[in-house]
C-alpha positions in Angstrom: 33.7 10.6 -5.6 30.1 10.4 -4.5 27.3 12.4 -6.2 23.7 12.8 -5.0 21.2 13.6 -7.7 17.7 14.5 -6.7 14.8 15.5 -9.0 11.0 15.6 -9.2 10.7 13.5 -12.3 12.7 11.2 -14.6 13.3 13.8 -17.3 14.8 16.2 -14.7 16.9 13.4 -13.2 18.3 12.5 -16.5 19.2 16.1 -17.3 20.9 16.4 -13.9 22.8 13.2 -14.4 24.1 14.5 -17.7 25.3 17.6 -15.9 26.9 16.2 -12.8 28.4 12.8 -13.7 31.9 12.3 -15.0 34.8 9.7 -15.0 35.7 10.5 -11.4 32.3 9.5 -9.9 32.3 6.1 -8.2 29.1 6.3 -6.2 25.7 7.7 -7.2 22.5 8.3 -5.1 19.2 8.9 -7.0 16.0 9.8 -5.2 13.8 8.2 -7.9 13.4 4.5 -9.0 16.4 3.6 -11.0 14.8 2.6 -14.3 16.8 1.0 -17.1 17.0 4.3 -18.9 18.4 6.0 -15.8 20.9 3.2 -15.1 22.1 3.3 -18.7 22.6 7.1 -18.5 24.6 6.7 -15.2 26.8 4.0 -16.8 27.4 6.1 -19.9 28.3 9.3 -18.0 30.2 7.6 -15.1 32.0 4.5 -16.4 33.9 4.0 -13.1 30.8 3.9 -10.9 30.8 0.9 -8.4 27.8 1.7 -6.2 24.3 3.1 -7.1 21.9 3.7 -4.3 18.2 4.7 -4.1 15.6 5.1 -1.3 14.6 1.8 0.5 11.0 2.3 -0.5 11.9 2.2 -4.2 14.5 -0.6 -4.1 11.9 -3.5 -4.2 10.4 -2.0 -7.4 13.7 -2.4 -9.3 13.8 -5.5 -11.6 15.8 -8.4 -10.2 17.2 -8.9 -13.7 18.6 -5.3 -13.7 20.2 -5.9 -10.2 21.7 -9.2 -11.4 23.1 -7.5 -14.6 24.6 -4.7 -12.6 26.1 -7.2 -10.1 27.8 -9.1 -13.0 29.4 -5.8 -14.1 30.7 -5.3 -10.5 28.2 -2.6 -9.7 26.2 -2.7 -6.5 22.6 -1.4 -6.4 21.6 -0.8 -2.7 18.8 0.8 -0.7 20.0 3.8 1.2 17.7 5.3 3.8 17.5 8.8 5.1 15.5 9.0 8.3 12.0 10.0 7.5 9.3 11.4 9.8 9.5 12.9 13.2 12.3 11.6 15.4 11.4 9.8 18.6 11.4 11.9 21.7 12.4 9.1 24.1 15.2 6.7 23.2 15.0 2.9 23.6 16.8 3.0 26.9 14.1 5.2 28.4 11.3 3.0 27.0 13.1 -0.1 28.4 13.3 1.5 31.8 9.6 2.4 31.8 8.7 -1.2 30.9 11.1 -2.7 33.6 9.7 -0.4 36.3 6.1 -1.3 35.3 6.9 -5.0 35.4 8.3 -4.6 38.9 5.0 -3.2 40.0 5.9 0.5 40.2 2.8 2.6 39.6 2.6 4.6 36.3 2.4 7.9 38.3 5.6 7.1 40.1 7.4 6.1 36.9 6.3 9.4 35.4 7.8 11.4 38.3 11.0 9.3 38.5 11.8 9.6 34.8 10.4 13.0 34.2 8.0 11.7 31.5 4.4 12.8 31.2 1.9 10.3 32.7 0.1 9.9 29.4 3.4 9.0 27.7 4.1 6.3 30.4 0.6 4.8 29.7 1.2 4.9 26.0 4.6 3.1 26.4 3.0 0.5 28.7 0.0 -0.1 26.2 2.4 -0.6 23.3 4.0 -3.5 25.2 0.6 -5.2 25.3 0.5 -5.2 29.1 -2.5 -3.9 31.1 -2.0 -1.0 33.5 -3.6 -0.7 36.9 
C-alpha cells in the first residue's frame, strides 16, 4: 500500500506519519526533506516499507550515508517529481515543426498562419534555437 504524507513542517509531518503508517504500508511519499528523525519514524511505524520518495529538489540534500544505510536494509530512497509550474502550450512536435519550417526558409509569418500559432510565439521559438530570423 502507498501512502502520501504532506505537511508544512517536520513536527506536523511526524504527527501525520504516526497517524497514517502501519504494517501494510510498502511505499511512502513525504513532501519534506527526509531527515534521520523522519526516516526512523517511518521505519518504526511501517516496518515493511520498501520505497520512500521525496521531491527531486530535496533529494540531493539527503545524506549519502543515509541513502546507503537504507539501501543495505533493502529500502529505496528516490526522487519523485510532480510537474511544477505552468504546462507548456505547444508540444515538442509543434516546436520541432516550427524549427524545421524556418530552417527550410519559410518566413515566420507564413509559419504562424500554417500552424495557427501567434507570430510572436513563432519568433520566440526561433530565438530559443539560437538562429537569427529575417
